[in-house]
C-alpha positions as CSV (number, residue, x, y, z in Angstrom):
1,M,21.2,1.6,-5.3
2,A,17.9,2.7,-4.6
3,E,16.0,0.0,-2.2
4,L,11.7,-0.2,-2.2
5,F,11.8,0.4,1.3
6,E,13.9,3.1,2.1
7,E,12.6,6.5,2.8
8,S,12.9,9.0,-0.2
9,S,11.4,12.8,-1.1
10,I,9.9,14.3,-3.6
11,S,10.9,18.0,-3.6
12,S,9.3,18.9,-0.3
13,M,7.7,15.5,0.3
14,T,9.2,12.8,2.7
15,L,8.3,9.2,2.0
16,P,8.8,6.4,3.9
17,N,9.2,4.4,0.6
18,R,8.6,4.0,-2.9
19,F,5.2,2.3,-3.4
20,V,2.4,5.0,-4.9
21,R,-1.1,3.9,-5.2
22,S,-1.7,5.2,-8.7
23,A,-4.9,7.4,-8.9
24,T,-8.1,5.6,-9.9
25,W,-11.5,7.0,-9.6
26,E,-13.2,5.7,-6.6
27,G,-16.5,6.1,-6.9
28,L,-16.8,7.1,-3.4
29,A,-18.0,10.9,-3.4
30,D,-21.5,11.9,-3.3
31,M,-22.9,13.1,-6.5
32,S,-22.2,16.8,-5.9
33,G,-18.1,15.5,-5.6
34,R,-17.9,15.7,-1.6
35,V,-15.7,13.4,0.1
36,T,-17.7,10.9,2.0
37,P,-17.2,8.5,5.0
38,G,-16.9,5.6,3.2
39,L,-13.8,7.3,0.9
40,I,-11.8,8.2,3.7
41,D,-12.2,4.6,5.1
42,R,-10.9,3.6,1.7
43,Q,-7.8,6.0,1.8
44,T,-7.1,5.0,5.5
45,E,-7.1,1.5,4.7
46,L,-4.5,2.1,1.8
47,A,-2.7,4.2,4.1
48,R,-2.6,1.5,6.9
49,G,-1.6,-1.0,4.0
50,G,1.5,0.2,3.6
51,V,1.7,2.6,0.6
52,G,3.9,5.6,0.8
53,L,2.1,8.1,-1.0
54,I,-1.7,7.7,-1.9
55,I,-3.0,9.8,-5.3
56,T,-6.6,10.5,-5.1
57,G,-8.9,9.5,-8.4
58,H,-8.9,12.2,-11.3
59,T,-10.6,15.2,-9.2
60,Y,-12.5,17.9,-11.2
61,V,-11.4,21.2,-11.0
62,S,-14.9,22.8,-12.7
63,D,-18.4,21.5,-13.5
64,E,-18.2,20.8,-17.1
65,G,-14.7,19.2,-16.6
66,K,-16.5,16.2,-14.4
67,A,-16.1,12.8,-16.0
68,G,-18.4,11.2,-14.3
69,S,-20.9,10.1,-11.1
70,W,-19.3,9.7,-7.4
71,Q,-16.5,11.5,-8.6
72,L,-14.3,13.5,-6.6
73,G,-14.4,17.6,-6.9
74,V,-12.4,20.5,-5.6
75,Y,-14.2,23.1,-7.2
76,G,-15.4,25.0,-4.2
77,D,-14.1,26.4,-1.2
78,D,-16.9,24.4,0.2
79,L,-15.3,21.4,-0.6
80,I,-12.1,22.0,1.6
81,P,-13.5,21.3,5.0
82,G,-14.4,17.1,3.4
83,L,-11.2,16.8,1.8
84,A,-9.4,18.0,5.1
85,K,-11.0,15.0,7.4
86,M,-9.5,13.0,4.7
87,T,-6.0,14.1,4.5
88,E,-5.8,13.8,8.5
89,A,-6.8,10.4,8.2
90,V,-4.4,8.9,6.0
91,H,-1.9,11.6,7.9
92,R,-2.5,9.4,11.0
93,E,-1.4,6.4,9.5
94,G,1.6,7.9,8.4
95,A,1.3,8.0,4.3
96,K,1.2,10.8,2.1
97,I,-1.4,12.0,-0.1
98,V,-1.2,14.1,-3.4
99,M,-4.6,15.2,-5.1
100,Q,-4.6,14.9,-9.0
101,L,-6.5,17.4,-10.6
102,A,-8.5,16.6,-13.5
103,H,-10.6,18.3,-16.4
104,A,-12.2,15.4,-19.0
105,G,-12.5,17.7,-21.6
106,C,-14.1,16.4,-24.5
107,R,-15.2,13.5,-22.3
108,G,-17.2,15.9,-19.9
109,A,-20.6,14.5,-18.5
110,V,-23.2,16.6,-20.1
111,H,-25.8,14.1,-18.8
112,L,-24.8,15.0,-15.1
113,T,-23.7,18.6,-15.4
114,G,-26.0,19.9,-18.4
115,K,-22.9,21.9,-19.7
116,M,-21.5,21.2,-23.1
117,P,-18.2,19.6,-22.7
118,I,-15.2,21.5,-24.4
119,G,-11.7,20.5,-25.7
120,P,-9.0,21.5,-28.0
121,S,-11.1,20.6,-31.1
122,E,-14.9,20.7,-31.8
123,I,-16.6,16.9,-32.1
124,R,-19.7,16.5,-33.9
125,Q,-22.1,13.4,-33.6
126,D,-25.1,13.2,-35.5
127,N,-24.5,16.4,-36.9
128,K,-24.7,17.9,-33.7
129,T,-21.4,19.6,-31.5
130,S,-20.7,17.2,-28.4
131,C,-17.9,19.0,-27.8
132,R,-16.8,22.7,-28.3
133,E,-13.6,23.8,-29.4
134,M,-11.6,26.3,-26.7
135,Q,-12.0,30.0,-27.4
136,G,-9.8,32.6,-25.8
137,P,-11.9,33.4,-22.5
138,D,-12.0,29.5,-22.1
139,F,-8.2,29.2,-21.4
140,E,-8.3,31.6,-18.6
141,V,-11.0,30.3,-16.9
142,L,-9.4,26.8,-17.1
143,L,-6.2,27.9,-15.7
144,R,-8.0,29.7,-12.7
145,A,-9.7,26.8,-12.2
146,F,-6.5,24.7,-11.8
147,A,-4.7,27.5,-9.8
148,E,-7.8,27.4,-7.4
149,G,-8.1,23.9,-7.3
150,S,-4.3,23.5,-6.3
151,R,-5.1,26.2,-3.7
152,R,-8.2,24.4,-1.8
153,A,-5.8,21.1,-2.2
154,R,-3.0,22.8,0.0
155,E,-5.3,24.6,2.2
156,A,-7.1,20.8,3.2
157,G,-3.6,19.1,3.8
158,F,-2.5,17.3,0.7
159,D,1.1,16.9,0.3
160,G,1.2,17.8,-3.5
161,V,-1.2,17.9,-6.5
162,Q,-0.6,15.7,-9.8
163,V,-1.7,17.3,-13.0
164,H,-4.0,14.6,-15.2
165,A,-2.7,14.7,-18.4
166,A,-2.9,11.0,-19.8
167,H,-5.8,8.8,-20.6
168,G,-7.6,11.2,-23.2
169,Y,-8.5,14.0,-20.5
170,L,-8.6,17.6,-21.5
171,L,-4.3,17.8,-21.3
172,S,-4.0,14.5,-22.8
173,Q,-6.2,16.1,-25.7
174,F,-4.1,18.8,-26.7
175,L,-1.0,16.8,-26.3
176,C,-2.8,13.8,-29.0
177,P,-2.8,15.0,-32.5
178,A,-5.8,12.6,-33.2
179,F,-7.7,14.8,-31.2
180,N,-5.8,18.3,-31.4
181,Q,-6.3,19.5,-34.7
182,R,-6.0,23.5,-33.8
183,S,-3.8,25.3,-36.1
184,D,-3.3,28.3,-33.5
185,R,-0.5,28.2,-31.0
186,Y,-1.9,25.4,-28.7
187,G,-1.9,23.3,-32.0
188,G,0.7,21.9,-34.9
189,D,4.1,20.4,-33.7
190,I,4.4,19.2,-30.0
191,F,5.9,22.3,-28.4
192,N,2.4,24.2,-29.2
193,R,0.5,21.2,-27.9
194,A,2.2,21.1,-25.0
195,R,1.8,24.6,-23.9
196,L,-1.7,24.7,-22.3
197,L,-0.2,21.8,-20.1
198,L,2.9,24.0,-19.3
199,E,0.5,27.0,-18.9
200,V,-1.7,25.1,-15.9
201,C,1.8,23.8,-14.2
202,Q,2.5,27.3,-14.0
203,A,-0.5,28.6,-13.2
204,I,-0.4,25.9,-10.2
205,R,3.2,26.9,-9.5
206,E,2.9,30.6,-8.9
207,T,-0.3,29.6,-6.7
208,V,1.0,26.8,-4.1
209,G,4.9,28.0,-4.2
210,S,8.2,26.3,-4.7
211,D,8.1,24.6,-1.8
212,F,4.6,22.4,-2.8
213,P,5.2,19.0,-5.0
214,V,4.0,19.6,-8.5
215,M,3.9,16.3,-10.5
216,V,2.1,15.4,-13.8
217,K,1.0,12.1,-15.2
218,I,1.3,11.3,-18.8
219,N,1.2,9.1,-21.3
220,S,4.1,7.1,-22.6
221,E,2.6,7.2,-25.8
222,D,-1.7,7.0,-27.2
223,F,-1.5,3.7,-29.2
224,L,-3.6,5.5,-31.6
225,E,-3.2,6.4,-34.9
226,K,-1.9,9.9,-35.2
227,G,-1.7,9.6,-31.6
228,M,1.2,11.0,-29.2
229,T,4.7,8.9,-29.8
230,V,7.0,8.0,-27.5
231,D,9.7,10.2,-29.1
232,E,7.5,13.2,-28.4
233,M,6.7,12.2,-24.9
234,L,10.1,12.5,-24.1
235,R,10.4,16.5,-25.5
236,V,7.2,16.9,-23.1
237,A,9.3,15.2,-20.1
238,E,12.2,17.5,-21.2
239,M,9.8,20.8,-21.4
240,L,8.6,19.6,-18.1
241,E,11.8,18.9,-16.2
242,K,12.7,22.6,-17.4
243,A,9.4,23.9,-16.0
244,G,10.2,22.4,-12.7
245,I,7.9,20.0,-12.3
246,D,9.2,17.7,-9.1
247,A,7.9,13.9,-10.7
248,V,6.6,12.3,-13.4
249,E,4.1,9.1,-13.6
250,L,4.5,7.6,-17.0
251,S,1.2,5.4,-18.3
252,G,-0.4,5.3,-21.6
253,G,-3.7,4.7,-23.6
254,T,-6.9,6.4,-24.2
255,F,-9.9,5.0,-23.9
256,Y,-10.1,4.9,-27.6
257,S,-7.2,2.8,-27.6
258,A,-8.5,-0.9,-27.3
259,P,-6.5,-3.3,-26.2
260,Y,-3.7,-0.9,-25.2
261,L,-6.5,0.6,-22.3
262,P,-5.1,2.7,-19.7
263,S,-6.6,-0.8,-17.1
264,R,-5.7,-3.4,-19.8
265,T,-7.4,-6.7,-19.1
266,T,-4.6,-9.0,-20.6
267,R,-4.1,-11.6,-18.0
268,I,-0.3,-11.9,-16.3
269,T,0.8,-15.0,-16.1
270,S,4.5,-14.6,-15.7
271,E,7.2,-11.5,-14.7
272,A,7.7,-11.5,-18.6
273,D,4.5,-10.0,-18.7
274,E,4.6,-7.2,-16.5
275,V,5.6,-3.5,-16.9
276,Y,4.0,-2.3,-20.0
277,Y,5.7,0.8,-20.0
278,R,9.4,-0.4,-19.8
279,D,10.9,0.8,-22.3
280,A,9.4,4.0,-22.4
281,A,10.7,4.3,-19.0
282,V,14.2,4.0,-19.8
283,R,14.2,6.1,-22.4
284,F,12.5,8.4,-19.8
285,K,15.3,7.8,-17.6
286,G,18.0,8.4,-20.4
287,A,16.4,11.9,-21.0
288,V,15.7,13.5,-18.2
289,R,16.2,13.8,-14.5
290,T,12.9,14.1,-12.8
291,P,12.0,11.3,-10.2
292,L,9.8,8.9,-12.6
293,V,6.9,7.2,-11.1
294,L,5.9,4.0,-13.4
295,V,3.0,2.4,-13.2
296,G,1.4,-0.6,-15.6
297,G,0.9,-4.0,-15.5
298,I,3.4,-4.9,-12.3
299,R,2.4,-7.4,-9.8
300,S,5.4,-9.3,-8.6
301,Y,7.7,-8.0,-5.1
302,P,10.8,-9.4,-7.2
303,V,9.9,-7.2,-10.5
304,A,9.2,-4.0,-8.3
305,E,12.4,-4.3,-6.8
306,K,14.4,-4.5,-10.0
307,L,12.6,-1.8,-11.2
308,V,13.8,0.7,-8.8
309,Q,17.4,-1.2,-7.8
310,E,18.4,-0.7,-12.0
311,G,17.1,3.1,-12.2
312,T,14.3,2.0,-14.6
313,A,12.2,4.1,-12.3
314,D,12.4,5.8,-9.0
315,Y,9.1,5.2,-7.5
316,V,6.7,2.3,-8.7
317,A,2.6,3.0,-8.6
318,L,0.2,0.5,-8.3
319,C,-3.8,0.7,-8.8
320,R,-5.8,-2.2,-9.6
321,P,-3.6,-4.4,-6.9
322,L,-4.1,-2.2,-4.4
323,I,-8.1,-2.5,-4.6
324,S,-7.6,-6.3,-4.8
325,E,-5.2,-6.2,-2.1
326,P,-5.1,-2.8,-0.4
327,D,-2.3,-4.2,2.4
328,L,-0.6,-5.6,-0.4
329,V,2.8,-3.4,0.5
330,R,2.5,-4.0,4.0
331,R,2.2,-8.2,3.3
332,W,5.7,-7.7,0.9
333,R,7.8,-5.5,3.5
334,L,6.8,-8.5,6.1
335,G,8.0,-11.1,3.8
336,D,5.4,-12.8,2.2
337,R,6.5,-11.8,-1.4
338,R,4.1,-13.9,-3.3
339,P,2.3,-11.7,-6.4
340,S,-0.6,-9.5,-6.1
341,D,-3.7,-11.7,-6.7
342,C,-5.1,-9.0,-9.0
343,I,-6.3,-11.1,-12.7
344,S,-6.2,-7.8,-14.4
345,D,-9.8,-8.6,-15.7
346,N,-11.6,-4.6,-14.4
347,G,-14.1,-6.7,-12.6
348,C,-13.5,-4.3,-9.5
349,F,-15.0,-1.5,-11.9
350,K,-18.5,-2.6,-11.9
351,P,-19.4,-2.0,-8.2
352,A,-18.3,1.5,-8.6
353,F,-20.5,2.3,-11.6
354,K,-23.7,0.9,-9.5
355,G,-22.6,3.6,-7.1
356,K,-20.8,1.2,-4.4
357,G,-17.2,2.6,-5.1
358,I,-14.5,0.1,-6.3
359,S,-13.9,-3.1,-5.0
360,C,-12.3,-6.3,-6.1
361,V,-15.3,-9.0,-6.6
362,T,-12.8,-12.1,-7.6
363,K,-11.5,-11.7,-4.0
364,Q,-15.3,-11.3,-2.8
365,R,-16.3,-14.5,-5.1
366,R,-13.4,-16.4,-3.6
367,A,-14.7,-15.6,-0.2
368,K,-18.4,-16.9,-0.9
369,K,-17.0,-20.1,-1.8
370,A,-14.7,-20.4,1.0
371,D,-18.0,-20.5,2.9
């Protein structure tokens, strides 16, 4: 029976516990995607707080794939020295860090890049093309961008990479028939829609070798009309297992899936409200042997413990709870098993939209009242 505070391994990466900081946009890189002292401090704080594995916020692999301001980048070799400083700081605190490689697809920030977003199918708004359908040469360029991003991550000292194929970004768009209306080898059934993801994983593996962990984050389902279903997710998981992926993180939803957004605002008031994707996780574990990282609505220690002990998940991923309390895992390890203070209101993203980085505004309000 697995335990939360036991040592385990994902491929060559040995972890001190089974807690993972799930990727989220920190809003702390500079406008060119470079690491800043503030970003290093944030990751170091998480490592010091007891998290076994930190996954960075979505890190764009090419200019047109940038999603927004103050987003971390890995599009050029000149970014490696700053990234290396960040990994060194995390390692000094005894944690491991994985880079999430991402491309925004049709959600590309044209107002920042000046480049037309690309995606599986054309999108037109106000009689104008707002997202261009990818053609032959685009696929070669994209595969090279992900492969080179993984090389830079390894050279910078990261312990692995995670491919972002969830939440309605590019690879998720290809998986989702609501976005992907192609009739060629990249469209149609789930095997064709998963082709690009598998090609990206293969390009990365060929670049970093067999001894470097490669993980993937996918949706349990899209919660959209004509979106990817749980049944289709399981087919993708089986394909990823055959491709030799070292771990899969299961999430859900897109920015168009309200109220089932990737970061839901439903208030969690009891343990029964936790674990958004429990049923999908159970089906995943019954279908594939790839280690499962589960995120979504986990707020209390007993729930996290039960997920691992009963084998519903191999690793427990937290996001907003660690924004609220970066030292939550350490608190739990020391015996204070109170649930996370996070109220799931997404207020933590408001400072980031102003260029100040994510932070818990609820905790800040409480501190002011206490003064």
